[in-house]
N, C-alpha and C positions, 0 to 999 in steps of 0.2 A: 664498748665501742671497738670495732675490729681494727686490725693493723692497717688494712686498706683505707678505712675511714679516717684514721689518724693521719696517714700519709696524704690523703686528699685535702684535709684541713690545713696541714702544714704547707702544702703546695700553694693553696690559695693565699695563706698569710704571707709567704715569702714573695709571691708575685705582687701582692699589694705593697709590701715593703719596698721592693725595687721600684715600683711605679711611683710611690710617694717620694722616695729619695730623688728620683729624676724630676718630679714636679717641684720640689723645693728650690731648684735652681732658678725658677721664675718668680719666686716670692718677691713682693715689693720691699724696698728698704724701709727701715724705721722712719716714722714721721717725726721730723724735728718739732719741738714745742707742741707735742700732741696734747689735745684736751684731756683733762683728768676729771674724775668724779668719784663719788662714793655710793655704795649700795645703801639705800634707805629702807627698803622693804622687799621681802621675797614672798611670793604666793606659790601656789602649786605649779603654775606654768610660766609665770612672768617674774622678771627681775626689774626693780624700779630704782632709778638713779636720782641723786639730788641735784643734777645739772640738766640743762636742756638747750633749746635753740639759742637763747641769749648767751650761753656759755661756749658756743662754737661747735656744738654737736649737730649731726645731720642724721636724717632717716637713712638707714642702711649702713651706718658706721659699725665696724666690728671692734669691740673692746676686749682687752684681756683683763680678767679678774685676778687681782694680786692679794695675797694675805701675807703680811710681813715680808713683802717684796718677792714672795715665791708665787709662781704662776699656778692658778687653780683651774680655770677653764676660760672659754670665750663666749661672749654674748653679742647679739646683733640688735640694733635699735629698730623697733617697729613703729612706735608712736612717739611724737615729741610734743611737749609744751614749752613754755618759755623757760622754766626752771626745773623741769623734771622730764624723765623719759621712761618709757616702757620697753623692755627688751626680752628677747627669747634666747635661751641657752642653745648655742649652736656648736660648742666645742664638746669636750669630753663630759660625760655625765658626772656631776660633782655637786656637793653641797655648797651653796653660796650663802654667805651670812651677811646681815646688816653690818655696815662698817667696813666691809672689804673695799679695797681700792679698785678703780677701773680706769684703764688708759687706752686711748684709741690706737689701734695698730693698723687698721685699714679704713680709709674714709669712704663714705657712701657718695653717690653722685651729688654734684653741686646743685643747689636749687636753680631751677630754670628761671631766666629773666621774664618779666611780665610780658614783653613783646616777642617772646621766642616764636610764637605761632606766626606772627607777621614776618619775622626774619626767614623762617623756613619756607613761607609761601613765596617770598621774592627770590630766595636762593635755594631751590630744591636740591636735595642730595642726589647725585648721579645714581643711576640704576646699578652700575657695576663699578667697582674700584679695584685697584691692584696694590700690591706691596703691603707694607705694615698696616696701613689704614684699614685694609680689608680684613687682615688677620685680627686686629683689635676689635673690629665690629663683629666678626664671627664669634670671638670669645665672649662678647657681651650677649650675643643672641643665644649662645648655648654654653653657659659657664660650667664646664666639667672639671672637677678636681676631687682629690682624695685627701682626707685629713683624719686625724685620730691619734692613737697611741699604741705602741707595741712595747711590752716590757718583758725582758728575759730575766728571770730571777733564779737564784740558787740559794737554798737554805740548808743548814746543817745544825742539828741539835745533838749535843753530847750529853747523855743522861748520866749523871754521877751518882744517882741513887741505886738502891739494890735491884730495882726492876731492869735497869740497863736497856731502856727502850730508845736507843739511838735512832735518829731519823735523818735521812737525806732527801731533799725535796726540790728537784728542778721543775720549773714551770714557765709557761709562756702565756701572758695575758694580752688580749687584743681587743681594741675598741676602735673600729674603723667606720668612717662615714664617706659615702660618695654622693655628692650632689650632682643631679642631672646625669645619671648613667645612660638615660635616654631622655628625649624631649618631653616636656609636660609638667615640669616642676616637681620631679620625683627626688627622693633621697633614699639611699640604701644604707642600712646600718647593720654591722655584724659585731657582736660582742660575746666573748667567751674566755675560757681558760683551758689550757692543756697542762696537766700536772701529773707527776709520778711520785709516789711515796715508796721510798726504799727504807725498810726497817731492818735493823740488825736482829731483832727478835720480836715476837708477837705474843699476845696474851694466850692464844689458843694454838699456836704453831711455832716451830723453831724460827721462822723468818717470814716476812711479808714483803711483797713487791707488786704494787698495783698501780694502774692508771686511774685517775679520777678526772675525767674531762667533762667540761660543762659548756654548753652553748646556750647563752641567755637570750640573745636576740639574733634573728636573721630577718630583718623587716624591710619591706619596700613600702614607703610612705609617700603620699601626696597630700600636703597640708599647708598650702599657701593661704594666708589670711583672707584674701579676697575671693577665693574660690567658693562656689556653692557646695561642691562635694569634696569631702575629705575621705581618705581610706588608707588602711594599713593591711598588708598581707604578709603571711609567713609566721614566724614565731614572734609574737608581739606582746607588748604591755600597753596599758592605756594611761595616759596622763589625765584624762577626763574623769575616770572613775578610780578613786583611791581603793586600795586593796584588791585591785583587779587581778594581780598576779600574771602568770604567763599562760598563753594559749597558742596552740598551733592552728591558726585559722585566719579569720578576717574581721575587720571592724570598719563600718561605714557610718558616715554622718552627713547630714544635709543642713544647710543654713536656711532656717525658716524666716528669719528676719535679722536685722542688725543685732548682734550679740546673743542670738538664740539658735541652738543647734539641736537636732534630733538624730539619735544614732542607735545602732544595733551591732551586736557582735556575736560570734559563734565559733566554736572550735573545740579541740581536745586539749586537756591539761597534761603537759608532760610531767614525768616523774621528777619531783623537786630534788631527790637525792642523786639521781644519775643523769638528768636531762634527756633521758630516752623518751621517744614519742609514746603516747598511750592511745589505745583504741577503745578503752573502757570508760575513762573519766572525761565527761563532756561538760562544757560551760557555755551558757548562752544568756542573752539578756538585751536590754535596751536602756537608753538614758536620754534625759532632756537636760541640757546645760544652758545656763544663762550667764552672761558676763557683761560688764560695763564695756560698751563699744569703744569708748575713749580709753579707759583703763589707765589713766595717768595720775590725776590728782586724787580721785576717789575710787580706787580699784575695788571691785567686788565681783564675786562669782559664786554660783550655786549649781549643784548637780543633784538630780533625782534619778536613781537607777533602780531597775528591777533585775536581779541576778538569780540564775538557777544553775545548780551543779548536780550532775546526774552520774550514777554508776550503772552502766547498762541501761535498763529500762526503769530503774528505781531512782527516786529523788534522794540525793545526798544532802543538799541544802538549798533552800529558797529564801531569799531575803530582799528587803528594800533598803536602799542606802540613800541618806540625805547628807550632803557635804557642802559646806559653805564657808566663804571668806569675805570679810568686809574690812576695808582699810581706809585711811584718810591721810594721804600725802606723807606717809611714813610716821605719822604721829601716833596712830594706834592701829591695831589689827585684832579682829575677832574671828576665831576659827571654831567651827562646830561640825562634828561628824557623829552620825548615829546609824546603827544597823538594826533593823527590825526583822526578826525571824518570823517567817510565815510557815506554820506547822500544819501539815496535813498527812494523812496516811499513817505510816509507822511513826513519824516524828510527832504527830499529835497524840498517838497512843502512848509514846514514851514520856512526853512532857506534860500532857494534860492541858496545854494552852494553845490556842490558835495563833496568838501573837505574843512575842517576847522580845524585849530589848536585850541584845547580846553585847554590844560595844558602843559606848558613848564617850566622846572626848570634847571638851570645851576649853579653849585657851584664849585669854585676853592679854594682849601685849600693848604697852604704852610707852612712849617717850615722854617722861614727866617733865624733864628739862633737857636742854641740849646735851648735858653730860650725864644724865641719870635716866635709866630705863628700867622697867619692871614687867613681869608677867605672872599671871595666876592661871593655873590649869587644874582641871578636875577630870578624872577618867573613871569609868566603871566597866569592868570586864566580866563576862559570863561565858563559860565554856559551852559552846553549842554542840549538839549532836550531829554527826555525819554518818554516812553509810559505814565508814571504817570504824567508828567509835560507838555504834548503836548498842553493842552488847556489853559495854562497861557499866558497872553499878552506878546507881544514882548518887551515892555518896561522893564519888570522885568529881562529879559535876558540881555538887554543892560546895565541896572543899576548894574548888578552883575559882569560885566567885571572889572578886576582890574589887575594891575601889580606893582611890587615892586623891590627895590634894597636895599641890606643890606650888611654892612661891619662889620666884627667882628675881634677882635685882642686880644691876650692874651700874657702876659709877666710874667716871674717869675725870681727871683734872685738866685735861687738854695738853699736858706737857709730857705725857708718857706713863704716868701712874694710873692704875686701874684696880678696882676692887669689885669682885663678883661674889655673891652669896646666894645660897638656896637652901630650902628646907621643906620637908613634907612628911606626910604620914600616910600609911597604907594599911588597910585591914580587910578582912573577909570573914564570911560565915564559918569557914572551916578552920579558922586560926584561933589560937589561945589568947591572942591579944593583938594590938596594933604594933607595927614596926615604924619607928621614926628614923629618918635619914637627914643628914645635913652636910653642907660643904661650903668652903670658902676658898677663893683664889686671889692672891695678891700678885699683880704683874707690873713690870716696869719695862717699857719700850725705850730703846736708845740709850740704855745705861752704859754700855761699853762700845758705842759707835752706832752709826746708822744701820737699821735693820735688825739690831740685836733685841732679844726679848728674854727676860728672866721672870720666872713664875714660881710661886710657892703655893702648893695645893694641899689642903687638909680636908679629909672626908671621914665621916663616921656614920654608924648605924647602931640602933638599939632595938632589938626585938624580944619577944617572949622567950626564945630559946638561944638566940645568937646575938652577940654584939661585937663590934669591931671598930678599928681605926686604920686609915690608910693615908699617911702623909707622903708627899713627893716633892722634889725640887727639879726644875728643868731650866736649861740655858740654851738658847739658839743664838749662835754667833756667826754672822757672815764674815768671811775673810777675803783675801784678794782673789781676783780672777774667777769669780763665780763659785767659790768654794764656801760651803755653809757647814758649820760644825754644830752638832747637838750633843749635850751631855745631860744625863738625867739619873736620878737615884730615888729610891723609895723604900718604904717599909709597909708591911701589912700584917696586922695581928687581929685575931678574933678569939672569942671565948664561947664555948658551947656548954650549956647546962649539963653537968655531970661528966664533962670531959676536960682534960687538961688544956690550957690555952695553947694556941698555935702561933708561932712567930716566924716570919720569913722576910727576906730583903732582896733587892735587885739593884743592879747598876747597868747603865746603858751608855754607850758611846757610839756616835754615828757621824757620818760625813756625806754630803751630797755635793756634786760638782756639775755645773753646767758646762757642756762641751759644745762650743759653737752655738748655732741657732736652733739646733734640732735635738741634740743628745743630752741626756741627763744620767749620771752614774751615781750610785749610792752604795755605801758599805756601813754595816751596823753590827756591833758586838754587844751581847747582853750576858751577864753572869747572874744566876739565881742561886740563892742559898737559904737554908733554914729548915723548918720542920716539914714543909709540904713539897717543895721543888728544889732539886739541886742539879744544876746543869749549866751548860754554856751553849749559847745560840749565836750563830754567825750567818748573816744574810748579805748577799750582794745582788745588785740589780742594775740593769742597763736599759734605759727607756729611750725610744725614738718618738719624738712628737713632731707631727707634720700637719 
């Protein structure tokens, strides 16, 4: 990326920062006695709550997701039942987990009274108003605002080993959303990272100093639930098609009936290492998506997609994707995904099969009792050939085949104690034997005050050539005035057949402080020692949330 391009991106980010800072002055105050809920289930596109209309929630409410009292993201209620709600993530892109807390920070419109039409008929609204009333009405007609997150981070690693690969890394991460940049229900999202790596020495040169900038999304979207047509333009990803990746292009979909959409997409695939546009790698396809139109008590959805990836005039990969989710009021969830390779031309000549399953995943999660949940998952992976890998020997593809089975379970006593355990096995055609892995975590919330969390984690693995153990201990302790302290330490050791065992250890201390309503500052220090890594890492960051 050229210097002029970097300056252009920085100018846009700083302009958005100033606009967001000004916009925050008009934010509504906190809502006293705001309704609270918990996340009961998370699908690919929706977040479901265990509270609904009878608990004081409204359609259009904006809720903040909290995990151990720390903000994660924001969601907006789209559908309501008496004791459950279906929501869409409208804040920062983040992983939302069942059990996370949710609190209303902005209320949706109050339900209209039954005789509102009659009242409006007898008391018509004047054609023109003046003063604050008109300003408020205009704001409702065209709600423009900017929200998101800007994080300025500085990282330094002091390498105390013989390689002496010291690293200093300043970076700026941005995730910005603008709703209604112009009329019509649009949203503009920009997400990326500006980063510089300053190395005291390099493997192949005396020193290295490079920029590694990434632009993940620059997307203009129109995706209101009741609209017949949805579309996204720019550098986009698709929530409807898993594994879609990035394309520089367009995606359109049309509602055929309630809960059924037909869509198509086309564009060029940017370089995943540099984010630079590409004129050689193309991706196009179509999909048919079904979802429960109510989507509250029994949420389900399914997608059937046909995807083609091409290098110039040659096919790189063509496959069919089937992805589905089925749930029941947070009590269970069944997820299944499968990719079916369609081989023709050189791909058929290389594999000798017209059709081949490359990736399948099946996961069943269930809430067995109010305090006990479990999940069982099975996956099978097969390395598929693409235009870039077509010259590799067949043995590499056979050796890359693998499949695995994993069981997870979690229990809590309702007073702060929790126990999670998991175990699984993974094997493949090119392996000498199976690899077993296991882990257990004991946690205690509220042990040293509200919001505190102490956890002991123990993990291990045992394979035909390598076996190891990684215990760790962590404490999260909120202090006064929005200050949160984290202390953690751990060991990792492993043994390789024919090689002496390796032992290392690490210690980490960090603090985060909420500054006012919009700012978050963090500082973290980690010291590593032992056979593999010896060094000190210091990281400082400042985040503006708006």
